[in-house]
C-alpha positions in Angstrom: -70.3 13.8 210.6 -69.2 10.2 210.6 -71.4 7.8 212.5 -69.6 6.4 215.5 -69.0 2.6 215.5 -71.5 0.7 217.5 -69.2 -0.1 220.5 -68.3 3.6 220.7 -72.0 4.6 220.7 -72.6 2.1 223.5 -69.7 3.4 225.5 -70.7 7.0 225.0 -74.3 6.2 226.0 -73.0 4.7 229.2 -70.9 7.8 229.9 -73.9 10.0 229.3 -76.1 7.8 231.6 -73.4 7.9 234.3 -73.1 11.7 234.0 -76.9 12.1 234.3 -77.0 9.9 237.4 -74.2 12.0 238.9 -75.7 15.4 238.2 -79.5 15.1 238.0 -80.1 15.3 241.8 -78.5 18.8 242.0 -80.3 21.0 239.5 -78.2 24.1 240.3 -75.0 22.6 241.6 -73.0 23.8 244.5 -69.4 23.6 245.7 -69.5 19.8 245.8 -71.8 19.0 242.9 -72.0 19.9 239.2 -75.3 21.4 237.9 -77.8 19.1 236.2 -76.5 18.1 232.8 -79.7 16.5 231.6 -80.6 19.1 229.0 -77.1 19.0 227.5 -77.0 15.2 227.5 -80.2 15.0 225.5 -78.8 17.3 222.9 -75.4 15.6 222.8 -77.1 12.2 222.6 -79.0 13.3 219.5 -75.8 14.7 218.1 -73.3 11.9 218.8 -75.4 8.8 219.2 -77.3 9.1 215.9 -77.1 6.4 213.3 -80.4 7.3 211.5 -82.2 4.2 212.5 -84.9 3.1 214.9 -82.1 2.8 217.5 -81.9 6.6 217.7 -85.5 6.6 219.1 -84.8 3.7 221.5 -81.7 5.5 222.9 -83.8 8.6 223.4 -86.5 6.5 225.2 -83.8 4.8 227.4 -82.3 8.2 228.4 -85.8 9.5 229.1 -86.6 6.5 231.2 -83.3 6.9 233.1 -84.2 10.6 233.9 -87.6 9.5 235.3 -86.1 6.7 237.4 -83.6 9.1 238.8 -86.4 11.5 239.7 -88.5 8.8 241.3 -85.5 7.7 243.4 -84.6 11.2 244.3 -88.1 12.2 245.4 -89.2 8.9 246.9 -86.0 7.8 248.6 -83.5 10.6 248.8 -85.6 13.3 250.3 -85.5 15.6 247.3 -88.5 18.0 247.1 -91.4 17.0 245.0 -92.3 20.6 244.2 -91.7 20.1 240.4 -93.5 16.8 240.2 -97.0 17.8 239.0 -99.1 16.8 236.0 -96.9 19.1 234.0 -94.0 16.6 234.5 -95.2 14.9 231.4 -94.0 17.9 229.4 -90.4 16.8 230.0 -91.0 14.3 227.2 -91.5 17.0 224.4 -89.0 19.3 226.2 -86.2 16.7 226.0 -87.3 15.5 222.6 -86.6 19.1 221.3 -83.1 18.7 222.5 -82.5 15.1 221.3 -84.0 15.7 217.8 -82.3 19.1 217.5 -79.0 17.3 218.0 -80.0 14.6 215.6 -81.1 17.2 213.0 -77.7 18.9 213.0 -75.6 15.7 213.3 -75.2 15.2 209.6 -73.8 18.8 209.3 -71.6 18.7 212.4 -67.9 18.5 211.9 -64.8 19.7 213.8 -64.4 22.9 211.8 -65.3 26.4 213.0 -68.3 27.0 210.8 -69.9 23.6 211.6 -69.2 24.0 215.3 -70.8 27.4 215.4 -73.9 26.0 213.6 -74.0 23.2 216.2 -73.8 25.7 219.0 -76.5 27.9 217.5 -78.8 24.9 217.1 -78.1 23.9 220.7 -78.9 27.4 221.9 -82.3 27.4 220.1 -83.1 23.8 221.2 -82.2 24.6 224.9 -84.3 27.8 224.8 -87.3 25.9 223.3 -86.9 23.0 225.7 -86.9 25.3 228.7 -89.9 27.2 227.4 -91.8 23.9 227.1 -91.0 22.6 230.5 -91.2 25.9 232.3 -94.4 26.9 230.5 -96.0 23.6 231.3 -95.0 23.9 234.9 -96.3 27.4 235.2 -99.6 27.1 233.3 -100.5 23.4 234.1 -98.6 22.4 237.2 -101.2 23.7 239.7 -98.6 25.5 241.8 -99.9 29.0 240.8 -103.4 29.7 241.7 -103.9 32.6 239.3 -101.3 32.4 236.6 -100.9 35.4 234.3 -98.6 36.2 231.5 -96.5 39.0 233.1 -95.6 36.7 236.0 -94.8 33.9 233.7 -92.6 36.1 231.6 -90.8 37.3 234.7 -90.2 33.7 235.9 -89.0 32.7 232.4 -86.5 35.5 232.4 -85.5 34.7 236.0 -84.8 30.9 235.4 -84.4 30.6 231.7 -80.9 32.1 231.4 -79.6 29.8 234.2 -80.9 26.6 232.6 -79.9 27.6 229.1 -76.4 28.8 230.2 -75.8 25.6 232.1 -76.8 23.5 229.0 -74.6 25.6 226.7 -71.6 25.3 229.0 -71.8 21.5 228.9 -72.4 21.5 225.2 -69.4 23.8 224.5 -67.1 21.7 226.8 -68.2 18.5 225.0 -67.5 20.1 221.6 -64.1 21.3 222.8 -63.3 17.8 224.0 -64.4 16.4 220.7 -62.2 18.9 218.8 -59.2 18.1 221.1 -59.7 14.3 220.6 -59.9 14.8 216.8 -56.8 17.0 216.8 -54.8 14.4 218.9 -56.0 11.5 216.7 -55.1 13.4 213.5 -51.7 14.2 214.9 -51.1 10.6 215.9 -52.2 9.2 212.5 -50.2 11.9 210.7 -47.0 10.8 212.6 -47.7 7.2 211.7 -48.2 8.1 208.0 -44.8 9.7 208.0 -43.1 6.9 209.9 -42.9 8.8 213.3 
């Protein structure tokens, strides 16, 4: 994968930040709101905003800080329930890191070709599942919301909520990859016409 020029990385980061602000309040979505795109945005950030420098880590930290600020505003000022804000909230850092660095790991092999796209989707699926396991497991075992946690109940809750979060993440990732493929196709067609004097 070619590294995006710096202005394009900044613009894409701004788009990701705006999309996070627009969707993070509504985790599951409804008729008027898209579901929370945060998990997908962390993966896509690692995939598309990577330049293999310290800036990668700073972008991750900035997106993480934005997620926390949105949650503080949502809970403190917008009347969103604080049910998920427990000591386990700190586990979002490693949960989102799995996504970001999963995207960053596959970025050098990502290309707009079927085999590379399938590999990217597979890595996204594994990263999304691990991320959910970290955040959900921390909430269940260390969040203090369950007086007597036990494995069978945790497994049932994981199976209840995991597919929803992973499916939402994968839908956003697949749409983003499809948009990337369309953009590359249109750009190639445009430059091809120019090359032949069209």
